[in-house]
C-alpha positions as CSV (number, residue, x, y, z in Angstrom):
1,X,27.1,41.6,27.5
2,X,29.7,39.2,28.8
3,X,31.1,38.6,25.3
4,X,31.2,42.2,24.4
5,X,33.1,43.0,27.6
6,X,35.6,40.1,27.0
7,X,36.1,41.2,23.4
8,X,36.9,44.8,24.3
9,X,39.1,44.0,27.2
10,X,41.1,40.9,26.0
11,X,40.5,40.8,22.2
12,X,39.5,37.1,21.8
13,X,37.1,35.7,19.2
14,X,33.9,34.5,20.9
15,X,30.5,32.8,20.3
16,X,27.9,34.6,22.4
17,X,25.4,31.8,23.2
18,X,22.1,32.8,24.6
19,X,18.6,31.2,24.8
20,X,16.4,34.1,26.0
21,X,17.8,37.0,24.0
22,X,17.2,37.3,20.2
23,X,20.5,37.1,18.3
24,X,19.3,40.0,16.1
25,X,19.2,42.2,19.2
26,X,22.6,40.9,20.4
27,X,24.1,41.5,16.9
28,X,22.9,45.1,17.0
29,X,24.6,45.6,20.4
30,X,27.7,43.9,19.2
31,X,28.0,46.2,16.2
32,X,27.3,49.3,18.3
33,X,30.2,48.4,20.6
34,X,32.5,47.8,17.6
35,X,33.3,44.2,18.2
36,X,31.5,42.7,15.2
37,X,34.8,41.1,14.0
38,X,35.2,39.2,17.2
39,X,31.8,38.2,18.5
40,X,29.2,35.9,16.9
41,X,25.7,35.8,18.5
42,X,24.1,32.3,18.7
43,X,20.7,31.3,20.0
44,X,20.9,27.8,21.5
45,X,19.7,25.7,24.4
46,X,22.2,24.5,27.0
47,X,21.6,20.8,26.3
48,X,21.9,21.1,22.5
49,X,25.0,23.2,22.0
50,X,25.9,23.3,18.3
51,X,29.7,23.1,18.7
52,X,32.4,20.5,18.1
53,X,34.1,18.7,20.9
54,X,37.2,20.6,22.0
55,X,36.3,23.6,19.9
56,X,37.0,26.3,22.5
57,X,40.1,27.4,24.3
58,X,37.9,28.7,27.1
59,X,34.3,28.9,28.1
60,X,32.8,31.5,30.4
61,X,29.2,31.4,31.8
62,X,27.8,34.3,33.8
63,X,24.5,34.2,35.6
64,X,23.3,31.2,33.7
65,X,25.0,27.9,34.8
66,X,22.7,27.6,37.8
67,X,19.7,26.9,35.5
68,X,21.2,23.7,34.0
69,X,24.5,23.0,35.8
70,X,23.0,21.2,38.8
71,X,22.4,18.1,36.7
72,X,25.0,15.4,37.8
73,X,25.6,14.5,34.2
74,X,25.7,18.0,32.7
75,X,29.3,18.8,33.7
76,X,30.5,15.9,31.6
77,X,28.6,17.2,28.6
78,X,29.6,20.9,29.0
79,X,33.3,20.3,29.4
80,X,33.5,18.3,26.2
81,X,33.4,21.6,24.2
82,X,36.7,22.9,25.9
83,X,40.1,21.8,24.5
84,X,42.3,19.8,27.0
85,X,44.0,22.4,29.2
86,X,41.5,25.0,28.3
87,X,39.8,27.1,31.0
88,X,36.2,26.9,32.3
89,X,35.0,29.8,34.3
90,X,31.5,30.2,35.9
91,X,29.9,32.9,38.0
92,X,26.4,32.2,39.4
93,X,24.0,33.4,41.9
94,X,24.2,31.2,44.9
95,X,24.4,30.7,48.6
96,X,27.3,31.9,50.8
97,X,26.4,29.1,53.3
98,X,23.7,26.5,53.8
99,X,20.4,27.4,55.4
100,X,20.0,26.3,59.0
101,X,18.0,23.0,59.2
102,X,17.6,23.3,55.4
103,X,14.9,26.0,56.0
104,X,14.7,29.1,53.9
105,X,15.3,32.2,56.2
106,X,12.2,34.2,56.9
107,X,13.6,37.4,55.5
108,X,14.0,35.8,52.0
109,X,10.3,34.7,52.2
110,X,8.9,38.0,53.4
111,X,7.3,40.3,50.8
112,X,9.4,43.4,49.9
113,X,7.9,46.9,49.6
114,X,7.0,46.0,45.9
115,X,4.9,43.1,47.1
116,X,7.2,40.3,45.9
117,X,9.3,38.0,48.0
118,X,12.9,37.0,47.0
119,X,12.6,33.2,47.3
120,X,10.7,31.3,44.6
121,X,10.9,27.8,43.2
122,X,13.6,28.8,40.8
123,X,15.9,29.5,43.7
124,X,16.2,25.8,44.4
125,X,19.1,25.9,41.9
126,X,21.1,28.1,44.3
127,X,24.0,26.2,46.0
128,X,27.1,26.9,47.9
129,X,30.6,27.0,46.5
130,X,31.4,23.8,48.5
131,X,28.4,22.0,46.8
132,X,29.6,23.0,43.3
133,X,33.2,22.2,44.2
134,X,32.1,18.6,45.1
135,X,30.1,18.2,41.9
136,X,32.9,19.3,39.7
137,X,35.6,17.3,41.5
138,X,33.5,14.1,41.4
139,X,33.2,14.5,37.6
140,X,36.9,13.9,37.1
141,X,36.8,16.2,34.0
142,X,38.6,19.2,35.4
143,X,41.4,20.3,37.6
144,X,39.7,22.8,39.9
145,X,41.6,26.0,40.5
146,X,38.9,28.0,42.4
147,X,35.5,27.5,44.0
148,X,34.6,30.3,46.4
149,X,32.2,33.2,47.1
150,X,33.0,36.5,45.3
151,X,33.9,39.2,47.8
152,X,31.1,41.8,48.0
153,X,29.1,39.8,45.4
154,X,25.8,40.6,47.1
155,X,26.6,44.4,46.8
156,X,27.3,44.0,43.0
157,X,24.0,42.1,42.7
158,X,22.1,44.8,44.6
159,X,23.7,47.6,42.7
160,X,22.8,46.0,39.4
161,X,19.2,45.6,40.6
162,X,19.0,49.3,41.5
163,X,20.6,50.4,38.2
164,X,18.1,48.2,36.3
165,X,15.2,49.7,38.2
166,X,16.4,53.2,37.6
167,X,16.8,52.5,33.9
168,X,13.1,51.6,33.5
169,X,14.1,48.4,31.6
170,X,13.6,45.8,34.3
171,X,11.5,42.9,33.2
172,X,11.0,41.5,36.7
173,X,10.3,43.1,40.1
174,X,13.5,44.2,41.9
175,X,15.0,42.1,44.6
176,X,17.4,44.9,45.8
177,X,15.5,45.3,49.1
178,X,15.9,41.6,50.0
179,X,19.6,41.6,49.0
180,X,20.1,44.7,51.2
181,X,18.4,43.0,54.1
182,X,20.3,39.7,53.7
183,X,23.7,41.6,53.3
184,X,25.6,38.6,52.2
185,X,24.5,36.3,55.0
186,X,23.1,33.7,52.6
187,X,23.1,35.3,49.1
188,X,25.9,36.2,46.8
189,X,27.9,35.1,43.7
190,X,29.7,31.8,43.6
191,X,32.6,31.6,41.2
192,X,34.5,28.6,39.8
193,X,37.6,28.3,37.7
194,X,39.0,25.0,36.3
195,X,41.2,23.5,33.6
196,X,39.6,20.8,31.5
197,X,41.0,17.3,31.0
198,X,40.5,15.4,27.7
199,X,36.8,14.5,27.3
200,X,35.9,10.9,27.0
201,X,32.7,9.0,26.4
202,X,29.6,9.9,24.5
203,X,27.5,13.1,24.3
204,X,24.8,12.4,26.9
205,X,22.5,15.0,25.4
206,X,23.0,14.2,21.7
207,X,19.6,14.2,19.8
208,X,18.9,10.6,18.6
209,X,21.5,9.0,21.0
210,X,19.1,6.4,22.3
211,X,17.8,5.6,18.8
212,X,21.4,5.0,17.6
213,X,22.1,2.8,20.7
214,X,19.0,0.8,20.1
215,X,20.1,0.1,16.5
216,X,23.7,-0.6,17.5
């Protein structure tokens, strides 16, 4: 969906990389939206990206980077695919501020009307803009231009959850009620924008890397 939007609005050529959605289904949507000449769907895992170093002028990740980008080493790997001076943009679900005493607030643990609570083990990947800013700056791989909380991000998130439920296509229980209760106190979208510096060093996730090192 992100790639289709970018292709229609800005007319670039894109690789739409996804792990969970079948590229056949994505290709159908790409053709239906008349951007087949600009978007190529690819199924790939974030630690085994099939691209050359410096291949992209820009990389954008929407609602995905939180699942793999908390690894201290991953930022070094990810930025190698962006040409020097190219842009890296990320928007992720995250925290607008740290929890008091590092304790999850009760309203995020309480069951909603649908019987499910918002907070689950997967939410441990949620972090603040300051936390992600520190990680990116320590890497030395980028010149950070923005690291903040998107205004009204929680409302966009809630509205998407409501629209998904109304469509009847939701795969998971809605968290709209929890987002409404939280109202941006702790939950929202964190956004980051940076320019990439020349990548140096080895591909830390290259298959067979340790075998080659042992032989070397």
